[in-house]
C-alpha positions as CSV (number, residue, x, y, z in Angstrom):
1,M,0.0,0.0,0.0
2,P,2.2,2.9,-1.2
3,L,1.9,6.3,0.3
4,R,4.0,9.4,0.9
5,R,5.5,9.7,4.3
6,P,3.7,12.4,6.3
7,A,5.5,15.7,6.7
8,T,7.1,16.2,10.1
9,A,9.6,18.5,11.8
10,A,12.1,15.6,11.4
11,L,11.9,15.9,7.6
12,V,12.3,19.7,7.8
13,A,15.4,19.0,9.9
14,G,17.0,17.3,7.0
15,L,15.7,13.7,6.7
16,A,15.3,13.8,2.9
17,L,14.2,10.3,2.1
18,S,13.2,9.0,-1.3
19,A,12.0,5.6,-0.1
20,T,8.4,4.7,-0.7
21,V,6.7,3.9,2.6
22,T,3.5,2.0,3.4
23,A,1.0,1.8,6.2
24,H,1.5,-1.5,8.1
25,A,-1.6,-3.6,7.6
26,D,-4.4,-1.9,9.5
27,E,-2.1,-0.4,12.1
28,G,-2.3,3.4,12.7
29,M,-3.9,6.0,14.8
30,W,-3.6,8.6,12.1
31,M,-3.8,12.4,12.5
32,P,-6.5,13.6,10.2
33,S,-3.9,15.8,8.3
34,Q,-2.1,12.5,7.4
35,L,-5.2,11.0,5.7
36,P,-4.7,12.5,2.2
37,D,-1.3,10.8,2.2
38,I,-2.9,7.4,2.8
39,A,-5.8,8.0,0.4
40,K,-4.7,5.1,-1.9
41,P,-4.6,2.4,0.8
42,M,-7.8,3.7,2.2
43,R,-9.5,3.3,-1.2
44,E,-8.0,-0.1,-1.6
45,A,-9.5,-1.1,1.8
46,G,-12.9,0.0,0.6
47,F,-13.4,3.6,1.6
48,R,-15.8,5.4,-0.8
49,G,-15.4,9.0,0.4
50,R,-12.6,11.6,-0.1
51,A,-9.7,11.3,2.3
52,D,-9.0,15.0,1.9
53,A,-12.5,15.7,3.3
54,L,-11.3,14.1,6.5
55,A,-8.2,16.2,6.9
56,D,-9.9,19.1,8.6
57,V,-11.0,18.3,12.2
58,T,-13.2,21.4,12.2
59,A,-15.3,20.3,9.1
60,P,-17.9,17.5,8.7
61,P,-17.9,14.7,9.4
62,L,-15.0,14.8,12.0
63,S,-16.5,18.0,13.6
64,A,-19.3,15.8,14.8
65,V,-16.8,13.7,16.9
66,V,-16.0,15.1,20.3
67,K,-14.2,14.4,23.5
68,V,-16.7,13.3,26.2
69,G,-15.4,12.9,29.7
70,G,-12.6,10.4,29.6
71,G,-13.7,9.0,26.2
72,T,-15.2,10.0,22.9
73,G,-18.7,10.6,21.6
74,A,-20.5,11.9,18.5
75,F,-23.4,14.2,17.9
76,V,-26.4,12.4,16.3
77,S,-28.8,15.3,15.9
78,D,-28.8,19.0,15.3
79,E,-30.2,19.6,18.7
80,G,-27.1,18.6,20.7
81,L,-28.0,14.9,21.2
82,L,-24.8,13.1,21.9
83,L,-24.1,9.3,21.7
84,T,-21.3,7.7,23.8
85,N,-20.8,4.6,25.9
86,H,-22.7,3.7,29.0
87,H,-19.4,3.3,30.8
88,V,-18.1,6.7,29.6
89,A,-21.2,8.3,31.0
90,Y,-21.3,6.0,34.1
91,G,-20.2,8.8,36.4
92,V,-23.1,10.9,35.2
93,I,-25.5,8.0,35.8
94,Q,-24.0,7.4,39.2
95,Y,-24.1,11.1,40.1
96,N,-27.9,11.0,39.5
97,S,-28.4,7.7,41.4
98,S,-29.1,7.0,45.1
99,A,-29.9,4.0,47.1
100,A,-33.6,5.1,46.9
101,Q,-33.6,5.8,43.2
102,N,-31.0,3.6,41.6
103,I,-31.0,4.5,37.9
104,I,-27.7,2.6,37.5
105,D,-29.7,-0.6,37.8
106,G,-33.0,0.6,36.5
107,G,-31.9,2.7,33.6
108,F,-33.2,6.1,32.7
109,I,-35.3,7.7,29.9
110,A,-36.0,11.4,30.2
111,D,-39.6,12.4,30.0
112,G,-39.0,15.3,27.7
113,R,-36.3,18.0,27.8
114,A,-37.3,19.3,31.2
115,D,-36.6,15.8,32.8
116,E,-33.1,15.5,31.4
117,R,-30.7,15.2,34.4
118,P,-27.6,17.4,34.9
119,S,-24.2,15.7,34.8
120,N,-21.7,15.9,37.6
121,P,-20.2,19.4,37.8
122,D,-16.7,18.5,36.4
123,F,-18.1,16.6,33.4
124,R,-17.1,18.2,30.1
125,V,-17.7,17.8,26.3
126,L,-15.0,19.3,24.2
127,V,-15.7,20.3,20.5
128,T,-12.5,20.9,18.5
129,V,-12.7,24.1,16.5
130,G,-9.0,24.7,15.7
131,F,-5.8,22.6,15.2
132,D,-2.6,24.5,14.2
133,K,1.1,23.7,14.3
134,V,3.1,25.9,16.7
135,T,6.4,24.0,16.8
136,D,8.6,27.0,16.2
137,E,6.9,29.1,18.8
138,V,7.1,26.4,21.5
139,L,10.8,25.6,20.9
140,A,12.1,29.1,20.2
141,E,13.3,29.8,23.8
142,A,14.2,26.2,24.6
143,R,17.0,25.6,22.1
144,G,20.4,25.5,23.7
145,K,19.0,24.7,27.1
146,T,19.0,21.5,29.1
147,G,17.1,19.7,31.9
148,R,14.7,21.8,34.0
149,A,15.5,24.9,32.0
150,Y,14.4,23.2,28.8
151,F,11.2,22.0,30.5
152,D,10.5,25.5,31.8
153,A,11.0,27.1,28.4
154,V,8.6,24.7,26.7
155,D,6.1,25.0,29.5
156,A,6.2,28.8,29.5
157,A,5.8,28.9,25.7
158,G,2.8,26.5,26.0
159,K,1.2,28.6,28.7
160,R,1.7,31.8,26.6
161,I,0.2,30.2,23.5
162,V,-2.8,29.0,25.6
163,A,-3.3,32.3,27.3
164,E,-3.3,34.2,24.0
165,C,-5.6,31.6,22.5
166,E,-8.1,32.0,25.3
167,Q,-8.2,35.8,25.4
168,S,-11.6,35.9,23.7
169,G,-13.0,33.7,26.5
170,E,-14.9,31.6,24.0
171,V,-12.6,28.6,23.7
172,R,-10.5,26.3,25.8
173,C,-7.0,25.8,24.4
174,S,-4.2,23.3,24.8
175,V,-0.8,22.5,23.3
176,A,-0.3,18.9,22.2
177,N,3.1,17.3,21.9
178,M,3.5,15.1,18.8
179,Y,6.4,12.7,18.2
180,Y,7.8,13.3,21.7
181,G,8.9,16.9,21.5
182,T,9.4,17.0,17.7
183,D,6.2,18.9,16.8
184,F,3.6,20.8,18.8
185,Y,0.0,21.8,17.9
186,R,-2.3,24.4,19.3
187,I,-5.8,23.0,19.9
188,R,-8.9,25.2,20.3
189,Q,-12.0,23.6,21.8
190,L,-15.5,24.7,22.9
191,E,-15.9,23.5,26.5
192,L,-19.5,22.5,26.9
193,R,-20.3,22.5,30.6
194,D,-24.0,21.9,30.7
195,V,-24.4,18.2,29.7
196,R,-27.5,16.3,30.6
197,L,-28.5,12.6,30.8
198,V,-31.2,11.7,28.3
199,Y,-31.2,7.9,27.9
200,A,-29.3,5.1,29.7
201,P,-30.2,1.4,29.4
202,P,-30.3,-0.6,32.7
203,R,-27.0,-1.8,34.0
204,A,-27.8,-5.4,32.9
205,I,-27.9,-4.1,29.3
206,G,-25.3,-1.4,29.3
207,N,-22.8,-3.5,31.3
208,Y,-24.0,-7.0,30.6
209,G,-21.3,-9.4,31.7
210,D,-19.4,-6.8,33.8
211,E,-15.9,-7.8,34.6
212,I,-16.3,-11.4,33.5
213,D,-16.9,-10.3,30.0
214,N,-14.7,-7.2,30.1
215,F,-12.0,-7.3,27.3
216,M,-13.6,-10.6,26.2
217,W,-15.2,-11.9,23.0
218,P,-17.9,-12.9,22.3
219,R,-19.7,-9.9,23.9
220,H,-23.5,-9.1,24.2
221,T,-23.4,-5.6,25.7
222,G,-25.5,-2.6,24.9
223,D,-22.8,-0.2,26.0
224,F,-24.4,3.1,24.9
225,T,-25.9,6.2,26.5
226,L,-27.4,9.4,25.1
227,L,-26.6,12.8,26.5
228,R,-27.5,16.3,25.4
229,A,-25.3,19.3,25.4
230,Y,-26.7,22.8,26.2
231,V,-25.4,26.3,25.9
232,G,-26.6,29.7,26.9
233,R,-29.2,31.6,24.9
234,D,-26.4,33.4,23.2
235,G,-25.1,30.1,21.9
236,K,-22.0,30.2,24.1
237,P,-20.9,27.5,26.6
238,A,-22.5,28.1,30.0
239,D,-22.9,26.5,33.4
240,Y,-26.1,24.5,34.0
241,S,-29.2,26.6,33.9
242,A,-32.9,25.9,33.2
243,D,-32.8,28.7,30.7
244,N,-30.1,27.1,28.5
245,V,-30.9,25.8,25.1
246,P,-29.6,22.7,23.2
247,Y,-26.3,23.2,21.5
248,A,-26.3,23.3,17.7
249,P,-23.3,21.2,16.7
250,P,-21.3,22.0,13.5
251,A,-22.2,18.5,12.2
252,H,-24.0,15.3,13.3
253,L,-23.7,11.8,12.0
254,Q,-26.4,9.9,10.3
255,I,-27.1,6.4,11.7
256,A,-27.1,3.7,9.0
257,R,-30.1,1.5,8.5
258,G,-28.0,-1.5,7.6
259,G,-24.9,-3.1,9.1
260,L,-21.5,-4.6,8.2
261,H,-20.4,-8.1,7.2
262,A,-17.1,-9.9,7.4
263,G,-14.5,-8.1,5.2
264,D,-16.5,-4.9,5.0
265,Y,-14.6,-1.6,5.3
266,A,-14.9,0.2,8.7
267,M,-13.4,3.4,10.0
268,L,-13.3,4.9,13.5
269,A,-12.7,8.5,14.7
270,G,-12.0,9.3,18.3
271,Y,-9.7,10.7,21.0
272,P,-7.4,7.8,22.0
273,G,-5.7,8.5,25.3
274,T,-2.0,7.4,25.3
275,T,0.0,4.8,23.4
276,F,3.7,4.0,23.9
277,R,4.7,2.2,20.7
278,H,7.6,4.6,19.9
279,R,9.1,4.2,23.4
280,T,12.6,2.7,23.9
281,A,13.4,-0.9,24.4
282,A,14.4,-0.2,28.0
283,E,10.9,1.2,28.7
284,F,9.3,-1.9,27.1
285,D,11.4,-4.0,29.5
286,A,10.5,-1.9,32.5
287,Q,6.8,-2.1,31.7
288,V,6.8,-5.9,31.6
289,A,9.3,-6.5,34.4
290,R,8.1,-4.0,37.0
291,V,5.4,-1.5,36.1
292,L,2.6,-3.8,35.1
293,P,3.0,-6.4,37.9
294,Q,3.1,-3.6,40.5
295,R,0.0,-2.0,38.9
296,V,-2.0,-5.2,39.0
297,A,-1.1,-5.8,42.7
298,V,-2.1,-2.3,43.8
299,F,-5.4,-2.4,41.9
300,D,-6.2,-5.7,43.4
301,A,-5.7,-4.3,46.8
302,L,-7.8,-1.2,46.1
303,I,-10.7,-3.2,44.7
304,D,-10.7,-5.4,47.7
305,A,-10.7,-2.3,50.0
306,V,-13.7,-0.8,48.3
307,E,-15.7,-4.0,48.1
308,T,-15.0,-4.8,51.8
309,A,-16.1,-1.3,52.8
310,G,-19.4,-1.6,50.9
311,Q,-20.1,-5.2,51.7
312,D,-22.9,-4.4,54.2
313,D,-23.5,-0.8,53.2
314,A,-25.7,-0.1,50.1
315,D,-24.9,3.6,50.3
316,I,-21.2,3.0,50.0
317,R,-21.8,0.7,47.1
318,T,-23.7,3.4,45.2
319,R,-21.3,6.1,46.1
320,Y,-18.3,4.1,44.9
321,A,-19.9,2.3,42.0
322,S,-18.2,4.4,39.3
323,Q,-14.8,4.3,41.0
324,L,-15.0,0.6,41.6
325,Q,-15.9,0.0,37.9
326,S,-12.9,2.1,36.9
327,L,-10.6,0.2,39.2
328,K,-11.7,-3.2,37.9
329,N,-11.3,-2.0,34.3
330,N,-7.8,-0.6,34.9
331,R,-6.8,-3.8,36.8
332,K,-7.9,-6.0,34.0
333,R,-6.3,-3.8,31.4
334,A,-3.0,-4.0,33.2
335,A,-3.2,-7.8,33.5
336,G,-4.1,-8.1,29.9
337,E,-1.4,-5.8,28.8
338,L,1.2,-7.8,30.6
339,E,-0.1,-11.1,29.2
340,G,-0.3,-9.7,25.7
341,L,3.2,-8.2,25.7
342,L,4.6,-11.6,26.9
343,R,2.5,-13.4,24.3
344,S,3.8,-11.2,21.5
345,D,7.4,-11.4,22.8
346,A,7.3,-7.6,22.5
347,V,10.4,-6.9,24.7
348,R,12.7,-9.1,22.6
349,L,11.3,-7.9,19.3
350,R,11.4,-4.2,20.3
351,G,15.0,-4.7,21.6
352,E,16.1,-6.3,18.3
353,D,14.4,-3.6,16.3
354,E,16.0,-0.9,18.4
355,T,19.5,-2.5,18.2
356,A,19.3,-2.6,14.4
357,M,18.0,1.0,14.3
358,L,20.8,2.3,16.5
359,A,23.4,0.5,14.5
360,A,22.3,2.6,11.5
361,T,22.3,5.8,13.6
362,T,25.4,7.9,13.8
363,G,26.6,11.4,14.8
364,E,24.9,13.8,17.2
365,D,21.6,11.7,17.2
366,A,23.5,8.7,18.4
367,T,25.0,10.7,21.3
368,D,21.6,12.2,22.2
369,I,20.0,8.8,22.2
370,A,22.6,7.4,24.6
371,A,21.9,10.4,27.0
372,L,18.2,9.7,26.7
373,Q,18.6,6.1,27.8
374,A,20.4,7.2,30.9
375,I,17.6,9.7,31.8
376,I,15.0,7.0,31.3
377,G,16.9,4.8,33.8
378,Q,16.6,7.5,36.4
379,A,12.8,7.8,35.8
380,D,12.4,4.0,36.2
381,D,14.0,4.2,39.6
382,A,11.2,6.5,40.9
383,A,8.4,4.9,39.0
384,A,6.9,2.8,41.9
385,R,6.8,5.8,44.3
386,D,5.4,8.2,41.7
387,Q,2.6,5.7,40.8
388,L,1.5,5.6,44.5
389,L,1.7,9.4,44.9
390,T,-0.6,9.7,41.8
391,L,-3.1,7.2,43.1
392,V,-3.3,8.9,46.6
393,A,-4.6,12.0,44.8
394,S,-6.8,10.3,42.1
395,Q,-8.4,7.5,44.2
396,T,-9.6,9.7,47.1
397,Q,-12.4,12.3,47.3
398,L,-11.9,14.3,50.5
399,L,-8.1,14.1,50.5
400,R,-8.1,14.9,46.8
401,S,-10.2,18.0,47.6
402,A,-7.7,19.0,50.3
403,L,-4.7,18.5,48.1
404,L,-6.4,20.6,45.4
405,L,-7.1,23.4,47.8
406,E,-3.6,23.5,49.2
407,R,-1.9,23.4,45.8
408,L,-4.3,26.0,44.5
409,R,-3.4,28.3,47.5
410,I,0.3,27.9,46.7
411,E,-0.1,28.6,43.0
412,S,-2.5,31.5,43.4
413,A,0.0,33.3,45.6
414,K,2.4,33.5,42.7
415,P,2.7,36.9,41.0
416,D,0.7,36.1,37.8
417,D,-1.2,33.3,36.1
418,A,1.8,32.5,33.8
419,A,3.9,31.6,36.8
420,R,1.3,29.2,38.1
421,E,1.3,25.4,37.4
422,S,-1.0,24.2,34.7
423,G,-4.1,22.9,36.3
424,Y,-4.2,25.6,38.9
425,Q,-4.6,28.7,36.8
426,Q,-7.7,30.9,36.7
427,R,-8.8,28.9,33.6
428,D,-8.9,25.8,35.8
429,H,-11.0,27.2,38.7
430,A,-14.3,26.0,37.3
431,L,-13.1,22.4,37.0
432,I,-11.6,22.5,40.5
433,E,-14.9,23.9,41.9
434,G,-16.7,21.0,40.1
435,V,-14.5,18.5,41.9
436,L,-15.1,20.1,45.2
437,R,-18.9,20.3,44.8
438,Q,-19.4,16.6,43.9
439,A,-17.0,15.1,46.5
440,Q,-19.6,14.1,49.1
441,R,-21.7,12.2,46.6
442,R,-18.7,9.8,46.0
443,Y,-17.3,9.7,49.5
444,A,-17.5,7.7,52.7
445,P,-14.9,8.0,55.5
446,S,-14.5,4.3,56.0
447,A,-13.9,3.6,52.3
448,E,-11.5,6.5,51.9
449,K,-9.4,5.4,54.9
450,A,-9.4,1.9,53.5
451,L,-8.0,3.1,50.2
452,L,-5.4,5.2,51.8
453,S,-4.4,2.3,54.1
454,V,-3.6,0.3,50.9
455,L,-1.7,3.1,49.1
456,V,0.3,4.5,52.0
457,G,0.9,1.0,53.4
458,R,2.6,0.1,50.1
459,Y,4.6,3.4,50.2
460,Q,5.9,2.5,53.6
461,Q,7.4,-0.7,52.1
462,L,9.5,1.2,49.6
463,P,13.3,1.3,50.0
464,D,14.6,4.4,51.8
465,A,16.1,5.8,48.6
466,Q,12.5,6.3,47.2
467,R,11.0,7.8,50.3
468,L,10.1,11.5,50.9
469,P,10.7,13.0,54.3
470,A,7.5,15.1,54.2
471,F,5.4,12.0,53.4
472,D,7.0,10.0,56.2
473,A,6.3,12.9,58.6
474,A,2.7,12.8,57.7
475,F,2.0,9.1,58.2
476,G,5.0,7.7,60.1
477,R,6.7,4.5,58.9
478,T,4.6,1.8,60.4
479,P,1.0,0.4,59.8
480,E,0.1,1.5,63.4
481,S,1.2,5.1,62.9
482,L,-0.7,5.2,59.6
483,K,-3.9,4.0,61.2
484,M,-3.6,6.5,64.0
485,A,-3.0,9.4,61.6
486,L,-5.9,8.5,59.4
487,D,-8.4,7.9,62.3
488,M,-7.5,11.2,63.9
489,V,-7.7,13.3,60.7
490,Y,-11.0,11.8,59.4
491,A,-12.6,12.0,62.8
492,R,-11.9,15.8,63.0
493,T,-12.1,17.1,59.5
494,A,-15.0,19.4,58.5
495,L,-14.3,19.1,54.7
496,G,-17.0,16.4,54.4
497,E,-19.4,19.4,54.1
498,E,-19.6,21.1,50.8
499,T,-19.9,24.6,52.4
500,E,-16.6,24.0,54.2
501,R,-14.8,23.1,51.0
502,L,-16.2,25.9,49.0
503,S,-15.5,28.6,51.7
504,R,-11.8,27.5,51.6
505,F,-11.9,27.4,47.8
506,S,-12.7,31.1,47.8
507,D,-9.5,31.8,49.9
508,A,-7.4,29.3,48.0
509,R,-8.0,30.9,44.6
510,A,-7.0,34.2,46.1
511,G,-3.8,32.8,47.5
512,R,-4.9,33.5,51.1
513,P,-4.3,31.2,54.1
514,L,-6.9,28.5,54.6
515,A,-9.0,28.1,57.7
516,D,-7.6,25.4,59.9
517,D,-8.6,21.8,59.3
518,P,-6.7,18.6,60.1
519,L,-7.1,17.3,56.6
520,L,-5.7,20.5,55.2
521,A,-2.8,20.2,57.6
522,L,-2.1,16.7,56.3
523,A,-2.5,18.0,52.7
524,A,0.1,20.7,53.3
525,Q,2.6,18.0,54.3
526,L,1.7,15.8,51.3
527,V,1.9,18.7,48.8
528,A,5.4,19.5,50.0
529,A,6.3,15.9,49.2
530,Q,4.6,16.1,45.8
531,L,6.5,19.3,45.0
532,E,9.8,17.6,45.9
533,A,9.1,14.7,43.6
534,E,7.8,17.1,40.9
535,D,10.9,19.1,40.7
536,A,13.0,16.0,40.0
537,R,10.5,14.8,37.5
538,K,10.5,18.0,35.6
539,T,14.3,18.0,35.3
540,R,14.1,14.4,33.8
541,E,11.2,15.4,31.5
542,G,13.1,18.4,30.3
543,E,16.0,16.2,29.2
544,Q,13.6,13.8,27.6
545,L,11.8,16.6,25.7
546,R,15.2,17.7,24.4
547,L,16.6,14.3,23.6
548,R,13.6,12.2,22.3
549,P,13.4,14.0,19.0
550,A,16.8,12.4,18.1
551,Y,15.3,9.0,18.8
552,M,12.3,9.8,16.6
553,R,14.5,11.0,13.8
554,A,16.3,7.7,13.9
555,L,13.0,5.9,14.0
556,F,11.6,7.8,11.0
557,A,14.7,6.9,9.0
558,W,14.6,3.2,10.1
559,R,10.9,2.8,9.3
560,A,11.4,4.4,5.9
561,Q,14.0,1.8,5.1
562,Q,11.4,-0.8,6.1
563,G,8.8,0.8,3.9
564,R,6.6,2.0,6.7
565,A,5.0,5.3,7.7
566,V,5.1,6.7,11.2
567,Y,2.1,8.1,13.0
568,P,2.4,9.9,16.3
569,D,1.8,7.9,19.5
570,A,-1.8,8.7,20.7
571,N,-2.0,11.7,23.1
572,G,-5.7,12.5,23.5
573,T,-6.0,14.3,20.2
574,L,-8.4,13.3,17.4
575,R,-7.2,10.3,15.4
576,V,-8.7,8.1,12.6
577,S,-8.2,4.4,12.2
578,Y,-9.4,2.2,9.3
579,G,-9.7,-1.4,8.6
580,R,-12.4,-4.0,8.2
581,V,-14.8,-6.4,10.0
582,E,-12.7,-9.4,10.8
583,A,-13.1,-12.6,12.7
584,L,-10.7,-13.7,15.5
585,A,-8.7,-16.9,15.9
586,P,-6.7,-16.3,19.1
587,R,-5.5,-19.8,19.8
588,D,-5.0,-23.2,18.1
589,A,-8.4,-24.7,17.1
590,V,-10.3,-21.6,18.5
591,A,-12.1,-19.4,16.0
592,F,-14.8,-16.7,16.7
593,S,-17.3,-15.2,14.3
594,P,-17.2,-11.4,14.1
595,V,-20.9,-10.9,15.0
596,T,-22.9,-11.8,18.1
597,T,-26.7,-11.9,18.4
598,V,-29.4,-11.8,21.0
599,A,-29.3,-15.6,21.2
600,G,-26.1,-15.2,23.2
601,I,-27.8,-13.0,25.8
602,V,-30.2,-15.8,26.5
603,E,-27.4,-18.4,26.6
604,K,-25.4,-16.4,29.1
605,H,-28.4,-15.4,31.3
606,T,-28.3,-16.9,34.8
607,G,-30.6,-14.4,36.6
608,Q,-27.6,-13.4,38.8
609,V,-25.3,-10.4,38.4
610,P,-23.6,-9.9,36.0
611,F,-25.7,-12.1,33.6
612,D,-29.1,-10.9,34.8
613,A,-30.7,-9.8,31.6
614,P,-33.8,-7.7,32.4
615,Q,-37.1,-9.4,31.9
616,P,-38.4,-6.9,29.2
617,L,-35.3,-7.7,27.2
618,L,-35.8,-11.5,27.5
619,D,-39.5,-11.1,26.6
620,A,-38.6,-9.1,23.5
621,I,-36.1,-11.6,22.4
622,A,-38.6,-14.4,22.8
623,K,-41.2,-12.5,20.8
624,G,-38.7,-12.3,18.0
625,D,-39.9,-9.0,16.5
626,F,-36.7,-7.8,14.8
627,E,-38.3,-6.2,11.8
628,G,-36.2,-3.3,10.5
629,T,-33.1,-4.1,12.6
630,A,-32.4,-7.8,11.9
631,E,-29.3,-9.1,10.1
632,A,-30.8,-10.9,7.1
633,S,-28.0,-13.4,6.7
634,L,-28.5,-14.5,10.3
635,G,-32.3,-14.1,10.6
636,T,-32.0,-12.5,14.0
637,Q,-31.0,-9.4,15.9
638,P,-27.2,-8.6,16.0
639,V,-25.7,-7.1,19.1
640,N,-22.0,-6.6,18.9
641,F,-19.3,-6.9,16.1
642,L,-15.6,-7.1,15.7
643,T,-13.2,-5.1,13.5
644,N,-9.4,-4.9,13.3
645,L,-9.5,-1.2,13.9
646,D,-6.5,0.3,15.9
647,T,-7.9,1.6,19.2
648,T,-6.8,2.1,22.8
649,G,-8.2,3.7,26.0
650,G,-10.0,7.0,25.2
651,N,-11.5,5.4,22.1
652,S,-14.5,4.3,24.2
653,G,-17.5,5.9,22.6
654,S,-15.8,6.4,19.2
655,P,-18.2,6.2,16.3
656,V,-17.6,3.4,13.8
657,L,-18.4,4.4,10.2
658,N,-19.0,2.4,7.0
659,A,-17.5,3.1,3.6
660,R,-20.0,5.9,3.0
661,G,-19.4,7.6,6.4
662,E,-22.6,6.4,8.1
663,L,-22.6,5.5,11.7
664,V,-22.8,1.7,12.1
665,G,-21.3,1.0,15.5
666,L,-20.1,2.4,18.7
667,N,-16.7,1.3,20.0
668,F,-16.6,0.1,23.6
669,D,-13.8,-2.5,24.2
670,S,-11.0,-4.6,22.9
671,N,-10.5,-8.3,23.1
672,W,-8.2,-9.7,25.8
673,E,-5.5,-10.7,23.4
674,S,-5.1,-7.1,22.2
675,V,-5.1,-5.1,25.5
676,S,-1.3,-4.7,25.0
677,A,-1.8,-2.8,21.8
678,S,-1.1,0.5,23.6
679,W,2.5,-0.7,23.5
680,W,2.7,-3.3,20.7
681,F,0.5,-3.7,17.7
682,D,0.1,-7.4,16.8
683,P,-2.2,-7.8,13.8
684,R,-2.9,-11.4,14.6
685,Y,-4.8,-10.4,17.7
686,K,-5.8,-6.8,17.5
687,R,-9.6,-6.4,17.4
688,A,-12.0,-3.7,18.6
689,I,-15.5,-4.5,19.9
690,H,-18.5,-2.4,18.9
691,V,-22.2,-2.0,19.7
692,D,-24.1,-2.6,16.4
693,M,-26.3,0.4,16.0
694,R,-29.1,-1.9,15.0
695,Y,-29.1,-3.3,18.5
696,M,-29.4,0.2,19.9
697,R,-32.3,1.0,17.5
698,W,-34.1,-2.2,18.5
699,L,-33.8,-1.5,22.2
700,M,-35.0,2.1,21.8
701,A,-37.9,1.0,19.5
702,K,-39.2,-2.2,21.1
703,V,-37.7,-2.9,24.5
704,Y,-37.2,0.4,26.3
705,P,-39.0,2.7,23.9
706,A,-38.0,6.3,23.2
707,P,-39.8,7.2,20.0
708,A,-39.1,10.9,20.3
709,L,-35.4,10.3,20.4
710,L,-35.4,7.9,17.5
711,E,-37.4,10.5,15.5
712,E,-34.9,13.2,16.4
713,M,-32.1,11.0,15.0
714,G,-34.0,10.4,11.8
715,L,-34.8,6.8,12.6
716,P,-37.9,4.6,12.4
717,T,-39.8,4.6,15.7
718,R,-40.9,1.0,15.3
């Protein structure tokens, strides 16, 4: 599949290569701007549109694809109706649930616009309205510097670009790093803050099979939810208000009436989170030897802590439902990634590839790559500790609030916004306030102390070289001192009350001292430890930013010799993957069809969680009325299907399109054998799992009817 290698800063730097390069079979999370360069292989794969029409992220159809929470979604009507996964919107569903009114289990269908339920305050939908290269601006002041000075120069340039971009107050901006410090892009996005829950199937449809089926095929899951985005009457993003009006998106996707078959072309657009395929061989080795085993162990312990805390408490189970689901997903992903990297022998293969690449690399690039490898070794030494520090902040609610308040106070006392850490500038105040407002709906003292006991307990077992004095001062060095510290702090803190958190937020964003509270006193000690670790990390990251472009230049040249193009590792920016519907044969004498049907729901049904299909669904399946949504070749209702599309975390909720650009599926998972694809693409095993839109249509027409929504999407109501 011949194509021109995409233009990059590495080419501008002097890599004039005449070799013809190709896209590796079905591999690639392509930047939209690269698609015209791979138009020929896309046509050969079955695409019937124009690749150049997909190059502009601000034009249809890609302008209909948006970042939703931690995943992706797509507008499906001109009145702000937004389709994403049930699990992407799970936090919104949980936020509107209680033990008395559990819409997680029961599902939700809004009775008209007035009944649509507001999302949690920090939930966002981001609509990309601009994407421009700013490499020269970002690197202008960094050239000639090293270490922390290099990091600070790049960081300051990024902040300046963002501040200038946001002057109008109408967009939220960011700077994306492509090819590990080689190129930088300014991204402008509308930040829609008023997002409401419209339609969610019951848990036993949206999460049928739960962790048993997670990352598994065959699947029988209706993992979809409909939200609606609202704006102020002036058409601009606004906080929730009853006076707001539905957002009019720049484009919306048309849902196909038919489906796909084995071998048919498929294409996916979304916001994949992070991949690591262009990392060094040493980083591959560390991932398999240390990082993933540690991650599995800590997630196992956290899951056990939450489940034990909620064993006899329905309120805790509801409050921690979304967090527990996330923990289980991340644990299974880490285990699958480890198994997959071992199965593909990725460490050996990456090592051999890198050795050959380096043998062909000379001069200054070879020197820089050697320096890079030394810096990576330093980062590996601190990895276990830094992982625990990150989890202490991300897996707690009240302590997270206290840490945010203390760090915000420190940053807000700095002379101007440009001097403040990203995440704590004035532009970030609304998101921080959203976190503070929702904390008590996802918090219980016993559960939070249990989580901290796991994390800090593991920290206390680290070797002395990885320990931080401020952290030790906060909790001591023994399990007994840890328990005593946690019991004292959580018994006396007042931050469990929203008013107490918000009153301190007012002082924190002004840089004023915060009213005394034992949890804030603890946070002050922990933030001091975080700042100590952060300083060392930024020095390492500065050197990596400076040196990794040499590694990428060597990789560009090496891949060109192999006849392969290079796409950037995923980094949360909009990407497109293409391929086909394809069956899976993961092991000797084991072969799977690429389509599942409602028959599998009945076969799996046990009446017990997680295979407790709702009775209305079972009745509808028994009735067999699939007119208008059946797969003719099977004579029944399809549920999920497989493609070989290149996806990773963040692609949840990504629309799957047919050769004509119609919406045929909704991405929601990968198979177990391909979880490691964030590091290593193995075409033998890489599959993506999607909800067939015909299953969604059937559920909304004949099982849990929502005729007004079907009509809004231009679909038959029966």
